[in-house]
C-alpha positions in Angstrom: 0.1 0.0 0.0 1.4 3.2 -0.9 -0.2 6.5 0.4 2.0 9.8 1.0 -0.7 10.9 3.2 -0.7 7.8 5.4 3.2 7.5 5.3 3.4 11.0 6.7 1.1 10.3 9.6 2.5 7.0 10.3 5.6 8.1 10.3 4.7 10.9 12.8 3.0 8.4 15.0 5.8 5.8 15.0 8.5 8.5 15.9 6.5 10.4 18.9 7.7 9.6 22.2 7.0 11.4 25.6 10.1 13.6 26.3 11.2 13.7 29.7 14.0 16.5 29.0 13.9 19.6 27.1 16.0 22.5 25.8 15.3 25.9 26.9 14.9 27.2 23.3 11.3 28.7 22.8 9.4 27.3 19.7 9.0 30.3 17.1 5.5 31.8 17.3 4.6 31.1 13.9 5.4 27.1 14.6 3.1 27.5 17.7 0.5 29.0 15.6 0.7 26.3 13.0 0.2 23.5 15.7 -2.8 24.8 17.4 -4.4 26.0 13.7 -3.9 22.2 12.9 -4.9 20.7 16.0 -8.2 22.7 15.9 -9.4 20.5 13.2 -9.8 17.7 15.6 -13.2 16.1 15.4 -15.6 16.4 18.6 -18.8 15.2 19.8 -21.3 17.2 18.2 -18.7 19.5 17.2 -18.9 21.0 20.7 -15.0 21.5 20.7 -14.9 21.1 24.2 -11.3 21.6 24.7 -9.5 25.4 26.3 -6.1 25.7 25.8 -4.2 28.0 28.5 -0.5 28.5 27.2 2.2 29.5 29.2 5.7 30.2 28.0 9.2 31.2 28.9 9.8 32.5 32.1 6.1 32.4 32.9 6.4 28.7 32.4 9.3 28.1 34.5 7.4 30.4 37.3 4.3 28.1 37.0 6.5 25.0 37.4 8.4 26.2 40.5 5.4 27.3 42.2 3.6 23.9 41.2 6.6 22.0 42.5 6.7 23.9 45.9 3.0 23.6 46.3 3.3 19.6 45.7 6.5 19.1 47.8 5.0 21.0 50.6 2.6 18.0 51.2 -0.8 19.8 50.2 -3.5 17.2 49.3 -4.5 15.9 46.2 -7.5 17.7 44.8 -8.8 16.3 41.4 -11.6 17.7 39.2 -11.9 14.2 37.3 -11.7 11.1 39.3 -8.7 9.2 38.6 -8.7 5.6 37.4 -10.0 3.1 40.3 -7.2 0.7 40.1 -5.1 -0.7 37.4 -5.6 -4.7 36.9 -4.2 -7.3 34.5 -2.5 -6.5 31.5 -3.0 -2.6 32.0 -1.0 -2.7 35.2 1.7 -4.8 33.4 1.9 -2.0 30.8 1.9 0.7 33.5 4.6 -1.0 35.2 6.8 -1.8 32.3 6.7 1.8 31.3 7.8 2.9 34.8 10.4 0.6 35.2 11.8 1.4 31.7 12.2 4.9 32.5 13.7 4.3 35.8 16.5 2.1 34.3 16.9 4.6 31.5 17.9 7.4 34.3 19.5 4.8 36.5 17.3 4.6 39.2 17.1 1.3 41.2 13.7 -0.7 41.7 14.0 0.0 45.4 15.0 3.4 45.3 12.0 5.1 46.4 13.8 8.6 47.2 15.0 8.3 43.3 11.7 7.7 42.0 10.1 10.7 44.4 12.6 12.8 42.6 11.9 11.7 38.9 8.1 12.2 39.7 8.6 15.7 41.0 9.8 16.6 37.4 6.5 16.5 36.2 5.5 19.4 38.1 8.5 21.4 36.4 7.4 20.2 33.0 10.8 18.4 32.6 12.0 21.9 31.5 9.7 22.7 28.7 9.7 26.1 27.4 5.8 25.7 26.4 3.0 24.5 28.8 -0.4 23.9 27.6 -3.0 23.4 30.0 -6.2 21.7 28.7 -9.4 22.4 30.5 -13.0 20.9 29.5 -16.5 22.4 30.8 -17.9 20.3 33.8 -21.3 20.3 32.0 -20.0 18.2 29.2 -18.9 15.4 31.5 -17.0 12.5 30.3 -17.5 13.5 26.8 -15.9 16.8 26.9 -12.9 14.9 28.4 -13.1 12.4 25.6 -12.9 15.3 23.3 -10.1 16.9 24.8 -8.1 13.4 24.6 -8.8 13.3 21.0 -7.4 17.3 20.7 -4.4 16.0 22.7 -3.8 13.3 20.4 -3.8 15.5 17.5 -1.6 18.1 19.1 1.1 15.2 20.0 1.0 13.9 16.2 1.2 17.3 14.6 3.8 18.6 17.0 5.9 15.5 15.9 5.4 16.4 12.2 6.4 20.0 12.9 10.0 18.7 14.8 8.6 19.5 18.3 8.9 17.1 21.2 6.0 16.7 23.6 4.6 14.9 26.5 0.9 14.8 27.9 0.9 14.8 31.5 -2.1 13.9 33.7 0.1 14.6 37.2 -1.0 18.3 36.9 -4.6 17.1 37.3 -3.8 15.6 40.6 -3.7 19.5 42.1 -6.5 20.9 39.7 -7.4 23.4 42.8 -3.7 25.1 42.5 -3.9 25.4 38.6 -7.4 26.7 38.7 -6.2 29.7 41.2 -2.9 30.1 39.6 -3.9 30.7 35.9 -7.4 32.1 36.8 -9.1 29.3 34.9 -13.0 29.2 35.9 -14.3 26.5 38.3 -16.7 25.5 35.8 -14.0 23.8 33.7 -12.3 20.6 34.6 -8.6 20.7 34.5 -7.8 17.4 32.0 -4.1 17.4 31.6 -0.9 19.5 30.5 0.9 19.1 27.1 4.4 20.2 27.6 6.0 21.3 24.4 9.6 22.3 23.1 12.7 20.7 21.6 14.1 17.5 23.2 17.6 17.3 24.9 18.7 14.3 23.0 21.4 14.1 25.5 18.8 13.2 28.4 19.0 9.9 29.7 15.3 9.8 30.1 14.7 10.3 26.3 16.5 7.4 25.6 13.8 4.6 26.1 10.6 3.9 24.4 7.4 2.3 25.4 6.1 -0.8 23.4 2.6 -1.5 22.2 0.3 -4.3 22.2 -0.3 -6.5 19.1 -3.4 -5.8 17.1 -4.7 -8.9 17.8 -4.9 -8.1 21.9 -6.8 -5.0 21.1 -9.0 -5.0 18.0 -11.5 -8.0 17.4 -13.0 -8.8 14.0 -9.8 -7.4 12.0 -9.7 -9.5 8.9 
């Protein structure tokens, strides 16, 4: 099968990974505008386009990360707008653990090193040094389908960013402290904090960028495929 459009999309999906070490260089404004303009074409439930993006860049992004990290490390309780998974079981737990262990191995953290794991976890709240932070929120009134729409939008952002030569990571960790995010960024309480997408250029020398997660076989996830 030969199709240049398919090949381009497949190449972007195959090349994308979750970047956990960014350079400080900011992305040019025209590239950011192209990224978000293209992502705006994402399909949504009844064309509601539920997503709202609060983009924080440069020094403001660094300050946001510093303040959020201080909030988290001060021991403030988790407050989430959207209920987290009740539990991970079976293959879902296996995949989750596999990704975590691969990351720890890449950055030299032993399985029993809880202090090292905590340090790595905290980097989520610093957005791994990304120069641009896109906070994604959805109207509470749209419920689960608003969150689903945001998920589709995030997927578009990640893929389009890859095609533009940008590195990204989608992070749900920020949603664990939604109260702080609402207050800090003045996001109305009638919206749910869904996640953040950190955007920039990868630090290729960073150890955390040296591993890749795997994907399940088609037979494990698609029923009825010819």
